[in-house]
C-alpha positions as CSV (number, residue, x, y, z in Angstrom):
1,M,-4.8,-2.6,10.6
2,K,-2.1,-2.0,13.2
3,F,-1.5,1.8,13.4
4,V,1.5,3.2,15.2
5,R,0.7,6.2,17.4
6,V,2.4,9.5,16.8
7,V,5.0,10.0,19.5
8,P,4.0,12.8,21.9
9,L,6.3,15.7,22.5
10,M,9.3,14.7,24.7
11,L,11.0,17.1,27.0
12,A,14.5,15.6,27.0
13,P,17.1,18.3,26.2
14,L,18.3,18.4,22.6
15,I,21.9,17.2,22.2
16,L,23.8,18.7,19.3
17,T,27.2,18.0,17.9
18,A,29.3,20.6,16.1
19,Q,29.4,18.2,13.1
20,T,25.6,17.8,13.0
21,A,24.9,21.5,13.4
22,G,27.4,22.5,10.8
23,T,26.1,20.0,8.2
24,L,22.4,20.7,8.5
25,N,22.7,24.4,9.3
26,L,19.1,24.3,10.6
27,Y,19.5,25.2,14.3
28,P,18.8,28.5,15.9
29,A,21.7,30.6,17.0
30,N,21.1,29.6,20.7
31,P,19.7,26.1,20.9
32,A,19.8,26.2,24.7
33,A,17.5,29.2,24.8
34,E,15.2,27.5,22.3
35,Q,15.1,24.4,24.4
36,K,14.4,26.5,27.5
37,D,11.5,28.3,25.8
38,L,10.1,25.0,24.6
39,N,10.1,23.6,28.1
40,E,8.4,26.7,29.4
41,V,5.6,26.3,26.8
42,V,4.9,22.8,28.0
43,T,5.1,23.7,31.6
44,E,2.8,26.8,31.3
45,A,0.2,24.8,29.4
46,N,-0.2,22.7,32.5
47,G,-2.1,19.9,30.7
48,S,-4.3,22.2,28.7
49,A,-4.5,21.0,25.1
50,V,-5.6,24.4,23.9
51,D,-2.8,26.3,25.7
52,L,-0.3,23.7,24.6
53,T,-1.4,24.1,20.9
54,R,-1.3,27.9,21.1
55,G,2.1,27.9,22.8
56,L,3.7,25.4,20.4
57,E,2.5,27.3,17.4
58,E,3.9,30.5,18.7
59,H,7.1,28.7,19.4
60,L,7.4,27.6,15.8
61,K,6.8,31.2,14.6
62,K,9.6,32.3,16.9
63,Y,11.9,29.5,15.9
64,P,11.1,28.6,12.3
65,T,14.2,26.4,11.9
66,A,13.8,24.7,15.3
67,P,15.6,21.4,15.4
68,R,12.6,19.7,17.0
69,R,10.1,21.2,14.5
70,A,9.1,17.8,13.2
71,E,8.6,16.5,16.7
72,I,6.6,19.5,17.7
73,E,4.4,19.2,14.6
74,A,3.8,15.6,15.4
75,S,2.6,16.6,18.8
76,L,0.3,19.3,17.4
77,Y,-1.2,16.7,15.1
78,K,-1.8,14.3,17.9
79,T,-3.4,17.0,20.0
80,A,-5.6,18.0,17.0
81,V,-6.8,14.4,16.6
82,E,-7.6,14.2,20.3
83,N,-9.6,17.4,20.1
84,N,-11.2,16.6,16.8
85,D,-9.8,19.9,15.4
86,S,-10.3,19.3,11.7
87,A,-8.3,22.4,10.5
88,R,-5.2,21.4,12.4
89,I,-5.6,17.8,11.5
90,V,-5.2,18.9,7.9
91,T,-2.4,21.4,8.6
92,Y,-0.2,19.1,10.7
93,G,-1.3,15.9,9.1
94,E,-0.2,17.1,5.7
95,K,3.2,18.2,7.2
96,L,3.7,14.7,8.6
97,L,2.8,13.1,5.3
98,V,5.7,14.9,3.6
99,G,8.0,12.6,5.5
100,H,6.2,9.3,4.7
101,P,5.5,8.3,8.4
102,Q,5.2,4.7,9.5
103,N,1.5,5.3,10.3
104,E,0.8,6.9,6.9
105,L,-2.5,5.2,6.2
106,E,-4.0,6.3,9.6
107,I,-2.9,9.9,8.9
108,L,-4.2,9.9,5.4
109,D,-7.6,8.6,6.6
110,R,-7.9,11.4,9.2
111,V,-6.7,14.1,6.8
112,I,-9.1,13.1,4.1
113,R,-12.0,13.0,6.5
114,A,-11.1,16.4,7.9
115,L,-10.9,17.9,4.4
116,L,-14.3,16.4,3.4
117,A,-15.9,17.8,6.5
118,S,-14.8,21.4,5.5
119,G,-17.5,21.7,2.9
120,D,-15.6,23.6,0.2
121,E,-14.7,22.5,-3.3
122,A,-11.0,23.1,-2.9
123,S,-10.9,20.8,0.1
124,F,-12.8,18.1,-1.8
125,K,-10.2,18.2,-4.6
126,K,-7.4,17.9,-2.1
127,A,-9.2,15.0,-0.5
128,L,-9.5,13.3,-3.8
129,A,-5.8,13.9,-4.5
130,W,-4.8,12.4,-1.1
131,S,-7.1,9.4,-1.8
132,A,-4.8,8.4,-4.6
133,R,-1.9,8.1,-2.2
134,Y,-4.2,6.3,0.2
135,Q,-5.0,3.7,-2.4
136,A,-1.3,3.2,-3.3
137,G,-0.5,2.7,0.3
138,V,-3.2,0.1,0.7
139,L,-2.2,-1.7,-2.4
140,D,1.4,-1.8,-1.1
141,M,0.2,-3.2,2.2
142,R,-1.8,-5.9,0.4
143,A,1.2,-7.0,-1.6
144,R,3.4,-7.4,1.5
145,P,3.5,-10.7,3.5
146,P,1.6,-10.7,6.8
147,E,3.4,-8.9,9.6
148,G,4.1,-10.2,13.1
149,H,1.7,-12.8,14.3
150,T,-1.0,-11.8,11.7
151,T,-2.2,-14.8,9.7
152,K,-2.7,-14.7,5.9
153,A,-6.5,-14.5,6.4
154,Q,-6.2,-11.7,9.1
155,W,-3.8,-9.8,6.8
156,A,-6.3,-10.1,3.9
157,D,-9.1,-8.9,6.1
158,L,-7.1,-5.9,7.3
159,G,-6.2,-5.1,3.7
160,D,-9.8,-5.3,2.6
161,R,-11.0,-3.1,5.4
162,A,-8.4,-0.5,4.6
163,M,-9.3,-0.5,0.9
164,A,-13.0,-0.2,1.8
165,R,-12.3,2.9,3.9
166,Q,-10.3,4.4,1.0
167,L,-13.1,3.7,-1.5
168,V,-15.7,5.2,0.8
169,L,-13.7,8.4,1.2
170,K,-12.9,8.6,-2.5
171,A,-16.6,8.1,-3.2
172,R,-17.5,10.9,-0.8
173,A,-15.1,13.2,-2.5
174,L,-16.3,12.5,-6.0
175,G,-19.9,12.8,-4.9
176,D,-19.2,16.2,-3.3
177,L,-17.6,17.2,-6.6
178,G,-20.7,16.3,-8.5
179,N,-20.0,12.8,-9.7
180,A,-22.8,10.9,-7.9
181,Q,-22.7,7.9,-10.2
182,E,-19.0,7.2,-9.7
183,A,-19.6,7.7,-6.0
184,V,-22.3,4.9,-6.0
185,T,-19.9,2.6,-7.9
186,L,-17.0,3.1,-5.5
187,A,-19.2,2.8,-2.4
188,T,-20.7,-0.4,-3.7
189,Q,-17.1,-1.8,-4.2
190,A,-16.4,-0.8,-0.6
191,W,-19.6,-2.6,0.6
192,T,-18.5,-5.8,-1.3
193,L,-15.1,-5.7,0.5
194,E,-16.5,-4.9,3.9
195,P,-20.3,-4.5,4.4
196,G,-20.8,-1.7,6.8
197,A,-22.9,1.3,7.7
198,E,-20.4,3.8,6.2
199,S,-20.4,2.3,2.7
200,A,-24.2,1.7,2.8
201,S,-24.9,5.3,3.7
202,E,-22.7,6.5,0.9
203,I,-24.6,4.3,-1.6
204,A,-27.8,5.6,-0.2
205,K,-26.9,9.3,-0.3
206,W,-25.7,9.3,-3.9
207,S,-28.4,7.0,-5.1
208,A,-31.0,9.4,-3.8
209,K,-29.1,12.3,-5.5
210,L,-29.5,10.4,-8.7
211,G,-33.2,10.0,-8.1
212,K,-32.9,6.2,-7.5
213,D,-35.0,6.3,-4.4
214,A,-35.7,2.5,-4.2
215,E,-32.0,1.7,-4.1
216,A,-31.4,4.5,-1.6
217,I,-34.1,3.2,0.7
218,D,-32.6,-0.3,0.8
219,S,-29.1,1.1,1.4
220,Y,-30.3,3.4,4.2
221,A,-32.0,0.4,5.8
222,D,-28.6,-1.5,5.5
223,A,-26.8,1.5,7.1
224,A,-29.3,1.5,10.0
225,L,-29.3,-2.2,10.7
226,I,-26.0,-3.8,9.9
227,E,-23.6,-4.8,12.7
228,D,-21.0,-2.1,12.8
229,T,-19.5,-0.9,16.1
230,R,-17.8,2.1,14.4
231,V,-21.1,4.0,13.7
232,P,-23.0,5.5,16.7
233,W,-26.7,4.9,17.1
234,S,-27.4,8.6,16.6
235,E,-26.3,8.1,13.0
236,R,-28.3,4.9,12.7
237,E,-31.4,6.7,13.7
238,F,-30.8,9.3,11.0
239,Y,-30.4,6.5,8.4
240,R,-33.7,4.9,9.6
241,E,-35.5,8.2,9.3
242,R,-34.1,8.9,5.8
243,A,-35.3,5.4,4.7
244,G,-38.8,6.2,6.1
245,E,-38.9,9.6,4.4
246,L,-37.9,8.3,1.0
247,Y,-40.2,5.3,1.4
248,G,-43.2,7.5,2.2
249,K,-42.3,9.8,-0.8
250,L,-42.1,6.8,-3.1
251,H,-45.2,4.8,-1.9
252,G,-47.4,7.5,-0.4
253,S,-47.3,5.9,3.1
254,Q,-45.0,3.8,5.2
255,D,-47.1,0.7,4.9
256,G,-44.7,-2.2,4.2
257,L,-41.6,-0.4,5.6
258,G,-41.3,-2.9,8.4
259,E,-41.1,-5.8,6.0
260,L,-38.4,-3.9,4.0
261,F,-36.3,-3.5,7.2
262,L,-36.7,-7.3,7.9
263,R,-35.4,-8.1,4.5
264,A,-32.5,-5.7,5.1
265,W,-31.7,-7.5,8.4
266,D,-31.6,-10.8,6.6
267,R,-29.6,-9.4,3.7
268,D,-27.0,-7.8,6.1
269,A,-26.6,-10.9,8.2
270,K,-25.9,-13.0,5.0
271,A,-23.4,-10.4,3.8
272,L,-21.5,-10.6,7.0
273,K,-21.7,-14.4,7.1
274,D,-20.4,-14.6,3.5
275,R,-17.5,-12.2,4.3
276,K,-16.4,-14.3,7.3
277,A,-16.6,-17.5,5.2
278,R,-14.3,-15.9,2.6
279,Y,-11.5,-15.7,5.2
280,K,-12.5,-18.9,6.9
281,A,-11.7,-20.6,3.6
282,M,-8.2,-19.2,3.9
283,D,-7.8,-20.0,7.6
284,P,-10.0,-22.1,9.7
285,N,-9.0,-20.1,12.8
286,Y,-10.2,-16.8,11.4
287,G,-12.5,-15.0,13.8
288,E,-12.0,-17.4,16.6
289,T,-12.1,-15.8,20.1
290,D,-11.8,-19.0,22.1
291,V,-8.7,-21.1,22.6
292,Y,-10.7,-24.3,22.1
293,G,-11.9,-23.1,18.7
294,F,-8.3,-23.2,17.3
295,T,-6.8,-25.9,15.1
296,L,-3.0,-25.9,15.0
297,P,-1.2,-27.3,11.9
298,G,1.9,-29.4,12.4
299,G,5.2,-27.8,11.6
300,G,8.8,-28.9,11.2
301,N,9.3,-32.4,12.4
302,N,5.7,-33.7,12.3
303,P,5.1,-36.4,9.7
304,P,3.5,-34.9,6.5
305,D,0.3,-36.9,7.1
306,A,0.1,-36.1,10.8
307,P,-3.3,-34.5,11.7
308,S,-3.6,-31.0,12.9
309,L,-4.3,-30.5,16.6
310,E,-7.8,-29.5,17.6
311,L,-7.4,-27.7,20.9
312,S,-11.0,-28.5,21.7
313,K,-9.7,-32.0,22.4
314,L,-7.7,-30.6,25.3
315,K,-10.7,-29.3,27.3
316,G,-10.3,-30.0,31.0
317,K,-6.5,-30.4,30.8
318,T,-3.8,-28.1,32.0
319,V,-1.9,-27.0,28.8
320,V,1.6,-25.6,28.8
321,M,2.2,-23.5,25.7
322,D,5.8,-22.7,24.8
323,F,5.9,-20.0,22.1
324,W,9.3,-19.8,20.4
325,A,11.1,-19.1,17.1
326,T,14.2,-20.3,15.3
327,W,15.9,-16.9,15.6
328,C,15.2,-16.5,19.3
329,M,18.3,-17.4,21.2
330,P,16.6,-17.2,24.7
331,C,14.1,-19.7,23.4
332,I,16.9,-22.1,22.6
333,A,18.4,-21.6,26.0
334,Q,15.0,-22.2,27.7
335,H,14.2,-25.4,25.8
336,P,16.1,-27.9,28.0
337,L,14.5,-26.4,31.1
338,I,11.0,-26.9,29.7
339,E,12.0,-30.5,28.8
340,H,13.1,-31.1,32.4
341,V,9.7,-29.9,33.6
342,K,7.9,-32.0,31.0
343,E,9.7,-35.1,32.3
344,K,8.3,-34.4,35.8
345,Y,4.7,-34.6,34.4
346,A,5.3,-37.5,32.0
347,G,2.8,-39.7,33.8
348,A,0.1,-36.9,34.3
349,K,-2.6,-37.4,31.7
350,D,-4.2,-34.1,32.6
351,V,-1.1,-32.0,31.7
352,V,-0.1,-31.4,28.1
353,F,3.0,-29.5,26.8
354,L,2.7,-27.8,23.4
355,S,5.7,-26.5,21.4
356,L,4.4,-23.6,19.2
357,D,6.5,-22.2,16.5
358,A,6.0,-18.4,15.9
359,D,8.3,-18.0,12.8
360,D,7.1,-16.0,9.9
361,D,9.2,-18.3,7.6
362,H,8.0,-21.8,8.3
363,S,10.6,-23.3,5.9
364,A,13.3,-22.6,8.5
365,V,11.6,-24.8,11.1
366,A,12.5,-28.3,9.9
367,P,16.2,-27.6,9.4
368,F,16.4,-25.9,12.8
369,L,14.8,-28.8,14.6
370,A,17.1,-31.2,12.9
371,A,20.2,-29.2,13.8
372,Q,19.0,-28.7,17.4
373,K,17.9,-32.4,17.7
374,W,14.6,-31.4,19.2
375,K,12.3,-34.4,19.2
376,Q,9.0,-33.0,20.5
377,P,6.1,-32.5,18.1
378,V,5.9,-29.0,16.9
379,Y,2.8,-27.0,15.9
380,L,2.5,-23.6,14.1
381,E,0.9,-21.0,16.4
382,A,-1.5,-20.1,13.5
383,G,-2.8,-16.9,15.1
384,L,-3.1,-18.2,18.6
385,A,-0.3,-15.9,19.7
386,G,-2.3,-12.9,18.7
387,L,-5.4,-14.2,20.5
388,L,-3.4,-14.7,23.7
389,N,-1.6,-11.4,23.4
390,T,1.8,-13.0,23.1
391,A,3.9,-10.0,22.1
392,S,7.4,-11.3,22.9
393,L,9.5,-14.5,22.7
394,P,10.0,-16.7,24.5
395,T,6.6,-16.8,26.3
396,V,5.3,-19.8,28.2
397,L,1.6,-19.8,29.0
398,V,-0.2,-22.1,31.4
399,I,-3.8,-22.6,30.3
400,D,-6.2,-24.1,32.9
401,G,-8.8,-26.7,32.1
402,N,-11.3,-24.0,31.2
403,G,-9.2,-22.6,28.4
404,K,-8.2,-19.5,30.4
405,V,-4.6,-18.1,30.8
406,F,-3.6,-19.0,34.3
407,S,0.0,-17.9,34.1
408,R,2.2,-16.0,31.7
409,M,6.0,-16.2,31.8
410,A,7.4,-13.8,29.2
411,G,11.2,-13.6,28.6
412,F,13.8,-16.0,29.8
413,S,15.4,-16.2,33.2
414,A,17.2,-19.5,34.2
415,D,17.0,-18.8,37.9
416,A,14.2,-20.8,39.4
417,F,12.5,-21.2,36.0
418,E,11.8,-24.9,36.5
419,G,10.4,-24.5,40.0
420,M,8.2,-21.5,39.0
421,L,6.7,-23.3,36.0
422,S,6.1,-26.5,38.0
423,S,4.4,-24.5,40.8
424,R,2.1,-22.7,38.3
425,I,1.2,-26.0,36.6
426,D,0.3,-27.5,40.0
427,E,-1.8,-24.5,40.8
428,A,-3.6,-24.6,37.5
429,R,-4.4,-28.3,38.0
430,A,-5.7,-27.7,41.4
431,R,-7.9,-24.9,40.1
432,T,-9.3,-27.1,37.4
433,S,-10.0,-30.0,39.8
434,K,-12.0,-27.6,42.0
435,G,-14.1,-26.5,39.0
436,K,-13.0,-22.9,39.2
């Protein structure tokens, strides 16, 4: 999931109008003095997170109706996250959540984890209450169409991962409140959505609490072995040790434990393979990390029966990728310049030009192409833009014969465009011919 970072505290002077101040009636009697004090707090902290936190909190006590209160609280939350300060993550995270921030799911996740780490019943109940909002937010995300260059499969993957995290935290809260059976049920649902060490460890913990040692041993083995970069090896070692302890308790020795871990290894590998296959069925490009692994469907003016383009067939060639969209006016202005360059290489069998549409609404492409009288074959970018970090349009990439980005031209500038693109194509061809 794409999370938006909380904006750090800015030091630009606050600009008030008489109309704004009169309407809101929230500003201190002397806003200039308040701004001066705020600047002094940041200056005196001199980069110290502890001093900055202390100073900002004192500032809010002195100016309870400070016009920049929300901004200051956002900065305090960000600092708390960076310092793993659970108490302040809860305090300022909950304040941010009152305003329904854009990065709500990220904040909910951190606040709930901080509450669960506190160890007291009241915090567990608050965590459970926040988990309901977390779940609603994830369900809303899943119902929305994919955002940006995210494909349908990638969006489904992100939604499943978010739901799995929510289920794990809800399971932990319920288990801490004494409902171990429901905790196992929810953690198992999380494992189904995204097999990982966190969900496996929750299943193991609460299964053991229920006296189901055999199930706990298997899940601890899963937590210790499954591929999961989010969980440090120190925790993996703990899970391995817990599996060994329970196995010895159940069988009187650890004979056969190695075979159990081998079975877990195979089981975990299959679970991850099956999960990937689920999204691959939605999108053949899912999980691809190599340009040559992509298949691009035709879009717009390609005949309905035209085959998709397998980029693996372009290995060894210099490929010019033009990423554009129907709503992008600079893309339209740049198009004839690219066509001029394409004419220059019309006889070069080792140079290929690809027109890649990046529209979210593909239904707009065919009418656009007809209106613009563009004749070149068009393909849908199908997630390739994300792989190649194409964040703006228009963007023209020159890919060398090894499938690597040789040149990136983002934005449009008519001056010298044709010469620059031709030069970069020639350099990429030369590099490929030398085997670099």
